[in-house]
C-alpha positions in Angstrom: 12.0 -20.7 64.3 13.6 -22.6 67.2 15.0 -25.1 64.6 17.0 -22.3 62.8 18.4 -21.2 66.1 19.6 -24.6 67.1 21.1 -25.0 63.6 22.9 -21.6 64.0 24.4 -22.6 67.1 25.5 -26.2 66.3 28.8 -25.3 64.7 29.8 -22.8 67.4 32.1 -23.6 70.3 34.8 -26.1 68.7 37.5 -25.8 71.1 40.9 -27.2 70.2 41.5 -28.4 73.8 38.4 -30.7 73.6 37.6 -31.3 69.8 38.0 -34.6 68.2 39.2 -35.0 64.6 35.7 -34.8 63.2 34.9 -31.6 64.8 38.3 -30.0 63.8 37.8 -31.3 60.2 34.5 -29.5 60.3 36.4 -26.0 60.4 37.1 -24.9 56.8 40.9 -24.9 56.4 41.7 -27.7 58.8 42.1 -30.9 57.0 43.2 -34.3 58.4 47.1 -33.3 58.3 46.3 -30.1 60.6 43.9 -32.0 62.7 46.7 -34.7 63.5 49.2 -31.8 64.2 46.8 -30.2 66.6 46.0 -33.5 68.4 49.7 -34.4 68.6 50.6 -30.9 70.1 47.7 -31.1 72.6 49.1 -34.5 73.9 52.1 -32.3 75.1 49.6 -30.0 77.0 46.6 -28.1 76.3 46.7 -24.8 74.3 46.9 -21.9 76.9 45.7 -19.2 74.3 45.8 -18.2 70.6 49.5 -17.3 70.8 50.4 -20.6 72.3 48.2 -22.3 69.5 49.9 -20.4 66.7 53.3 -21.1 68.1 52.7 -24.8 68.3 50.7 -25.4 65.1 52.8 -24.8 61.9 50.9 -22.8 59.2 48.5 -20.9 61.6 49.3 -17.2 61.8 46.9 -14.2 62.5 44.9 -14.4 59.4 44.4 -18.0 59.6 43.6 -18.1 63.2 41.1 -15.2 62.6 39.3 -17.2 59.8 39.2 -20.3 62.1 37.8 -18.3 65.0 35.1 -16.7 62.7 33.9 -20.3 62.1 33.6 -21.0 65.8 37.1 -22.4 66.8 38.1 -21.4 70.3 41.2 -21.9 72.2 40.4 -22.3 76.0 37.0 -21.1 75.2 38.3 -17.7 73.8 37.9 -16.4 70.3 40.7 -14.9 68.4 41.2 -11.2 69.1 40.5 -8.8 66.4 43.4 -8.0 64.3 44.1 -4.2 64.6 43.5 -2.3 61.4 47.1 -0.9 61.5 48.4 -4.5 61.4 50.7 -5.1 58.3 51.5 -8.4 57.0 
């Protein structure tokens, strides 16, 4: 049982401000190209929050950010806030 618990938490906690390419590539939807963009932007300064991350990384909007967050990606150790039900795309 303890093995399952360890496996369940192994993928969690990939923070964009500390992750390397391999960790970022482990998030479904982030491939080598996006990983490079994230790392290049991070060299300019750490991401302050999800809004900052989405503004600086092309192709990441609310739905994509929510998917990444659901897989364990965080920005400054924060999960992506839930999208309000009334939000229209």
